[in-house]
C-alpha distance (Angstrom), angle and dihedral (degrees) to the residues before:
residue distance angle dihedral
M1 . . .
S2 3.78 . .
S3 3.81 90.5 .
I4 3.81 90.4 53.5
I5 3.80 90.9 50.2
S6 3.80 90.4 46.7
S7 3.81 91.2 50.1
S8 3.81 91.4 48.5
S9 3.80 90.8 49.1
T10 3.80 91.4 49.5
Q11 3.81 90.7 49.5
S12 3.80 91.1 49.8
K13 3.80 91.8 50.3
S14 3.79 90.3 48.9
L15 3.82 91.7 52.4
R16 3.80 91.3 47.5
A17 3.80 90.6 49.7
G18 3.81 88.9 48.3
Y19 3.80 94.1 53.8
I20 3.80 92.2 46.5
S21 3.81 92.2 47.6
W22 3.81 90.9 47.7
A23 3.81 90.4 51.6
V24 3.81 91.7 51.0
V25 3.80 96.0 49.4
S26 3.82 91.1 42.0
L27 3.81 88.2 57.0
F28 3.81 86.9 55.4
F29 3.82 88.3 51.9
F30 3.82 87.4 51.0
Y31 3.82 91.1 51.1
Q32 3.80 95.8 48.3
Y33 3.81 90.2 53.2
I34 3.81 89.0 60.2
L35 3.80 88.5 54.0
R36 3.79 91.6 46.6
V37 3.79 97.9 56.2
F38 3.82 106.3 30.2
P39 3.86 94.7 96.9
G40 3.81 89.4 64.3
V41 3.81 89.6 57.8
M42 3.82 94.3 43.7
V43 3.80 96.6 42.4
N44 3.81 97.2 126.3
E45 3.80 94.9 43.0
L46 3.80 94.0 48.1
R47 3.79 93.0 47.5
S48 3.80 91.7 47.0
D49 3.82 97.6 45.1
F50 3.78 94.4 46.1
S51 3.85 95.3 34.4
I52 3.81 93.8 -129.6
N53 3.79 136.3 150.5
A54 3.80 127.6 -129.6
E55 3.80 94.6 -88.3
Q56 3.80 91.6 53.2
F57 3.80 91.4 45.0
A58 3.81 90.4 54.0
Y59 3.80 88.6 67.0
F60 3.82 89.3 68.7
G61 3.79 87.8 69.6
A62 3.80 98.4 30.0
F63 3.82 98.1 52.9
Y64 3.78 90.8 51.6
L65 3.80 93.4 50.0
Y66 3.81 95.3 42.1
V67 3.79 92.4 54.7
Y68 3.80 93.2 39.9
S69 3.79 92.3 52.4
L70 3.80 98.6 41.9
L71 3.81 91.5 51.4
Q72 3.81 96.5 54.0
I73 3.81 95.0 94.7
P74 3.85 97.7 37.8
V75 3.82 91.5 46.5
G76 3.79 90.1 50.3
M77 3.79 89.1 55.8
L78 3.82 90.2 46.9
V79 3.81 92.3 52.3
D80 3.81 89.9 52.7
K81 3.80 90.2 50.0
I82 3.84 104.6 44.0
G83 3.81 102.4 16.1
V84 3.79 136.0 -113.9
K85 3.81 98.7 -79.4
R86 3.80 98.1 55.7
T87 3.80 91.2 41.4
V88 3.82 92.6 52.3
I89 3.82 93.9 45.7
F90 3.79 91.8 50.6
S91 3.81 90.8 45.5
I92 3.81 94.6 51.3
L93 3.81 90.5 51.2
I94 3.82 89.8 53.0
C95 3.83 90.8 50.2
L96 3.80 91.1 50.2
A97 3.81 91.1 49.3
G98 3.82 90.5 51.4
T99 3.81 91.6 50.0
V100 3.81 93.6 50.5
L101 3.80 90.9 47.0
I102 3.81 96.6 54.6
A103 3.81 92.0 41.9
Y104 3.82 91.8 59.3
T105 3.80 106.7 27.7
H106 3.81 125.4 94.0
N107 3.79 92.5 -175.0
L108 3.80 115.1 100.9
Y109 3.79 94.7 -147.1
L110 3.79 92.1 51.4
A111 3.80 87.3 49.9
Y112 3.82 88.5 54.2
L113 3.81 88.5 48.5
S114 3.79 89.2 53.8
R115 3.81 90.0 55.8
I116 3.79 89.8 49.7
L117 3.81 89.6 52.2
M118 3.80 90.4 50.1
G119 3.80 90.1 50.8
V120 3.81 91.5 49.6
G121 3.79 91.8 48.5
S122 3.81 94.6 46.4
A123 3.80 97.0 47.3
C124 3.80 95.8 90.7
A125 3.82 99.9 44.3
F126 3.81 102.8 93.6
M127 3.80 94.1 32.4
C128 3.82 92.3 52.6
T129 3.80 90.8 48.8
L130 3.81 90.9 54.3
K131 3.79 90.8 47.2
I132 3.82 92.1 51.3
V133 3.81 90.0 52.0
A134 3.81 92.2 47.3
D135 3.81 94.9 46.5
F136 3.81 99.6 45.3
L137 3.78 107.6 28.3
P138 3.82 134.4 61.9
P139 3.84 117.6 -115.6
G140 3.81 94.7 -101.5
E141 3.80 92.4 62.0
R142 3.80 100.6 44.8
G143 3.81 105.6 78.7
F144 3.80 96.8 62.8
L145 3.80 93.2 49.5
N146 3.80 92.1 50.2
G147 3.80 89.8 54.1
A148 3.80 90.8 45.1
T149 3.81 89.2 52.1
L150 3.78 91.5 57.9
T151 3.79 88.9 46.6
L152 3.80 90.3 57.4
G153 3.80 89.3 50.4
V154 3.79 89.5 52.6
V155 3.81 90.1 51.1
G156 3.81 87.6 53.2
A157 3.79 89.8 54.6
L158 3.80 90.9 48.8
V159 3.80 91.2 49.5
A160 3.79 87.8 55.8
G161 3.81 90.0 59.5
K162 3.78 123.5 57.2
P163 3.84 98.3 6.4
L164 3.80 92.2 50.7
S165 3.80 89.8 48.5
I166 3.81 90.5 53.3
A167 3.80 91.6 47.0
M168 3.82 90.0 49.8
D169 3.81 91.1 53.8
L170 3.80 89.9 50.8
F171 3.80 103.5 38.2
G172 3.82 108.1 9.9
W173 3.79 126.7 -106.1
R174 3.82 96.9 -78.6
H175 3.80 95.4 54.1
S176 3.81 89.8 42.8
L177 3.79 89.2 58.7
L178 3.77 90.8 48.9
L179 3.81 87.9 56.2
T180 3.81 88.3 62.1
L181 3.80 87.1 63.1
I182 3.80 87.2 74.3
V183 3.81 89.1 64.0
G184 3.79 92.4 46.0
V185 3.81 94.6 48.1
G186 3.81 90.0 47.4
V187 3.81 91.2 53.1
L188 3.82 89.7 47.3
F189 3.81 92.5 55.9
L190 3.80 92.1 45.3
T191 3.80 88.9 52.0
L192 3.79 92.8 49.9
F193 3.80 94.1 51.2
F194 3.81 107.0 28.4
L195 3.81 110.7 27.2
K196 3.80 107.9 102.4
T197 3.79 133.2 -158.6
P198 3.83 112.6 -114.7
P199 3.80 115.2 -106.5
V200 3.81 93.4 -131.3
S201 3.77 129.5 35.2
H202 3.79 114.1 -129.0
E203 3.77 95.4 -170.3
P204 3.82 110.3 134.3
E205 3.78 117.7 -111.9
S206 3.79 90.1 -123.6
A207 3.82 93.8 57.8
Q208 3.80 94.8 107.0
E209 3.78 91.3 48.2
E210 3.81 91.3 49.2
N211 3.79 92.4 48.3
G212 3.78 89.9 54.6
N213 3.81 92.7 52.1
I214 3.78 100.2 37.3
F215 3.81 96.1 139.0
R216 3.78 92.3 49.5
V217 3.80 89.6 50.9
I218 3.81 92.2 49.6
K219 3.81 90.5 49.7
E220 3.80 90.5 50.1
I221 3.80 91.8 51.0
L222 3.81 95.1 46.7
S223 3.81 88.9 49.8
T224 3.81 89.4 65.3
P225 3.85 105.3 93.9
M226 3.80 97.7 -155.6
V227 3.81 91.9 51.2
V228 3.80 89.0 54.1
I229 3.82 91.7 48.1
Y230 3.79 93.5 51.6
A231 3.82 90.6 45.9
I232 3.83 91.2 53.0
L233 3.80 91.3 48.8
A234 3.82 90.9 49.0
V235 3.82 88.2 56.3
G236 3.80 91.7 49.9
L237 3.80 92.2 50.3
Y238 3.82 94.9 44.3
T239 3.82 104.9 42.9
P240 3.86 97.4 72.6
T241 3.81 87.8 58.5
S242 3.80 90.7 46.8
V243 3.81 93.5 49.1
L244 3.82 101.4 39.2
A245 3.79 106.3 27.6
D246 3.80 99.3 33.0
L247 3.79 102.5 40.9
W248 3.82 125.7 -12.8
G249 3.80 105.8 31.3
V250 3.81 97.2 86.4
A251 3.81 93.5 50.8
Y252 3.82 91.8 46.3
L253 3.81 94.3 49.8
M254 3.80 92.0 46.5
A255 3.82 90.4 51.4
K256 3.81 97.0 45.2
Y257 3.79 103.0 35.3
G258 3.80 102.8 23.8
F259 3.81 91.2 -123.2
T260 3.77 120.3 165.4
R261 3.78 113.6 -109.9
G262 3.81 91.5 -103.7
D263 3.81 94.1 51.1
A264 3.80 92.0 44.2
A265 3.80 90.6 50.5
E266 3.79 91.3 49.0
V267 3.82 93.0 50.4
S268 3.82 93.0 43.7
M269 3.78 93.0 50.1
T270 3.81 89.3 53.5
M271 3.79 84.6 82.8
Y272 3.79 88.4 71.5
V273 3.79 90.4 56.0
G274 3.80 87.2 55.6
V275 3.80 91.1 48.0
C276 3.79 89.0 52.4
V277 3.81 92.6 50.3
G278 3.80 92.6 45.0
S279 3.79 96.4 46.1
L280 3.82 91.2 52.1
L281 3.82 100.6 36.7
L282 3.81 103.0 37.6
P283 3.83 97.3 54.1
W284 3.80 89.8 48.0
L285 3.82 92.7 50.8
S286 3.81 94.5 43.4
E287 3.81 90.9 49.8
K288 3.80 94.6 45.8
Y289 3.80 94.9 48.9
N290 3.83 99.1 28.3
L291 3.82 92.8 -118.4
L292 3.79 102.9 133.4
N293 3.81 99.7 135.6
R294 3.78 95.5 33.1
T295 3.82 89.2 54.3
I296 3.81 91.2 50.0
I297 3.81 91.2 50.1
I298 3.83 93.6 48.0
C299 3.81 92.1 47.2
T300 3.81 93.3 47.4
Y301 3.81 89.5 55.4
G302 3.80 88.7 42.5
V303 3.81 91.4 55.4
F304 3.80 90.7 47.9
F305 3.80 97.2 51.7
T306 3.82 95.5 38.5
F307 3.80 91.4 50.1
L308 3.81 90.5 49.9
A309 3.80 90.1 49.6
I310 3.82 90.9 53.6
L311 3.81 90.3 51.6
I312 3.80 102.1 43.3
A313 3.83 104.1 28.3
P314 3.80 115.8 107.3
Q315 3.77 117.8 -115.1
L316 3.80 109.1 -52.6
P317 3.81 130.2 -163.0
I318 3.78 112.4 -94.0
M319 3.81 91.3 -102.0
G320 3.80 90.4 53.3
I321 3.81 97.0 53.0
T322 3.81 89.9 41.1
A323 3.81 90.2 54.3
L324 3.81 91.7 50.1
I325 3.80 92.7 49.4
L326 3.81 90.8 46.4
L327 3.82 89.7 51.0
L328 3.82 91.4 48.2
G329 3.80 90.3 53.8
T330 3.81 91.9 47.3
F331 3.80 92.1 53.7
G332 3.81 88.6 45.4
G333 3.80 89.3 58.7
A334 3.82 86.6 77.4
E335 3.81 85.1 80.6
M336 3.83 85.9 88.8
L337 3.82 89.3 60.2
C338 3.80 89.8 58.3
F339 3.79 88.5 60.5
V340 3.80 89.2 52.0
G341 3.81 88.6 52.2
V342 3.80 91.5 48.8
V343 3.81 89.6 55.0
M344 3.80 90.6 53.4
Y345 3.80 92.7 57.8
A346 3.81 99.9 32.3
P347 3.83 113.5 125.2
K348 3.79 111.6 -99.3
G349 3.79 111.8 -78.5
R350 3.83 92.4 8.1
T351 3.81 101.6 92.3
G352 3.80 96.9 116.3
I353 3.77 97.9 48.1
T354 3.81 90.8 42.1
L355 3.79 89.6 57.9
G356 3.81 89.5 46.5
I357 3.80 91.9 53.1
T358 3.81 91.5 46.6
N359 3.79 91.3 51.2
T360 3.80 89.9 47.6
V361 3.81 91.5 54.2
N362 3.80 90.0 44.8
M363 3.79 95.9 52.5
I364 3.81 94.3 43.0
G365 3.81 88.0 52.9
G366 3.80 89.7 54.2
A367 3.81 92.3 47.9
L368 3.82 93.0 49.8
A369 3.81 91.2 48.2
Q370 3.81 91.8 52.5
Q371 3.79 91.3 48.8
F372 3.81 94.9 46.4
V373 3.81 90.5 55.6
G374 3.81 91.0 56.2
L375 3.80 92.2 44.4
I376 3.81 93.3 50.4
L377 3.80 92.1 47.2
D378 3.80 93.9 52.0
R379 3.78 102.8 33.9
F380 3.80 100.7 40.1
L381 3.81 112.6 13.3
W382 3.80 108.7 36.6
K383 3.81 110.9 103.1
G384 3.80 98.3 -169.5
D385 3.82 96.6 -90.3
L386 3.81 120.2 142.9
D387 3.79 130.5 -160.9
A388 3.80 126.6 -133.6
N389 3.80 90.9 -81.5
G390 3.80 94.1 51.2
N391 3.83 94.0 -105.5
H392 3.80 123.8 136.4
F393 3.79 107.6 -85.8
Y394 3.81 122.0 -139.5
K395 3.78 129.8 -174.8
S396 3.79 122.2 -135.0
E397 3.82 88.1 -105.8
D398 3.80 89.1 59.2
Y399 3.79 91.6 54.5
A400 3.81 91.2 47.0
L401 3.81 91.5 52.0
A402 3.80 90.8 47.5
F403 3.81 89.6 52.7
L404 3.81 93.1 51.4
F405 3.81 93.4 85.8
L406 3.80 87.4 60.3
A407 3.81 90.8 51.9
V408 3.82 88.8 52.7
M409 3.79 90.6 50.2
I410 3.82 92.1 50.6
G411 3.81 88.9 47.9
L412 3.81 89.1 55.8
C413 3.80 88.5 50.2
C414 3.81 88.0 56.4
L415 3.80 87.5 59.5
V416 3.80 91.5 46.8
A417 3.82 89.8 51.4
R418 3.79 89.4 63.0
N419 3.82 87.6 71.6
L420 3.80 92.1 65.7
K421 3.77 115.2 112.0
R422 3.79 121.7 -121.2
D423 3.80 101.1 -138.8
N424 3.82 102.5 64.0
S425 3.77 118.0 126.3
C426 3.76 120.2 -142.3
A427 3.77 95.6 -177.0
K428 3.80 99.2 73.8
T429 3.80 94.9 44.8
A430 3.79 103.9 37.0
T431 3.79 93.3 100.9
C432 3.79 94.7 47.0
I433 3.79 92.7 86.6
T434 3.78 89.5 73.2
């Protein structure tokens, strides 16, 4: 009897440690989202202080996403080797270093380096959260926490909007960034004192063999047609969020609707609220009614038509454009379903690395889309006009034309979605992501 009580007590302590550890790493995920999206809020200040055009500004988003995406697989291997706690501590320190660097430098290339450091530091956040959930918690309790993790990330993006705008008006953009250090240092101390090591290692026995044949494994995964299809659709569903909410949305809304920076940031960040709703609601509905692929197809078309409406609609009242952006984010939440589909077709024993590769492709797609917008604006649409600060000036029509390539890409994804099969079941694989 005493052994049963002891076992139950140990299990309870393990669950408690798991929830606390999840909360700590999720706060890191929250913090890195602030770092990811702040350039979109500070677009005018960054361009003015560093005397850069739109193409050069696009690198502030692209460098972060390039590094973040390319490190998904290597960071996954690092987490398996040295553990979540040491990886997270090291990553937070890198993020803090990147924040301090951009807050004090007046050199554009050092500013780019700061964004690279932020991307390096942020690369492990979501992956480590999933690993904590998988290592500490039983399968029945994982799905909700994964959705809650994304919700915290969305809150981080929202915090980077209106509050940062207010802080910039009061203290300037450099001191506003330094204020975010308080969040980062707080997360660092919580990690040091409360993040626990899992009681049991869940690393597969074949990990060493897989690490030694990483390129062969990648080739095997990319040779699976359905994995490639889901990865392409994930890019199509994610890139509007990357382009509008992360980087260009504030500038576009200010140009088209004459919003103040704070109002434009608030409306733009509404897309993250939609992403949160979609990523929680759509997987639940598709699992309950066995509509995984049908949901992905509907949402891909939904993203396409909503994005077009945002570009070509005449000036709308603030509630109208907010509703469209909220709807776009909600449809974009179907990106999570693409990861469920990837798991269904992943080669046996390759689920983790398949998800890593898919996320790599996804993030690189977002980075390229951000950069193409800046390139198109500067190389093809700028007519030599300057604003009051001496920056390149673009009309709302210029932004809309620059976004058209993204609409074409999403339209092609609608055609790709027609290749999805109708008989896939989400229910039996929904927990595999963890």
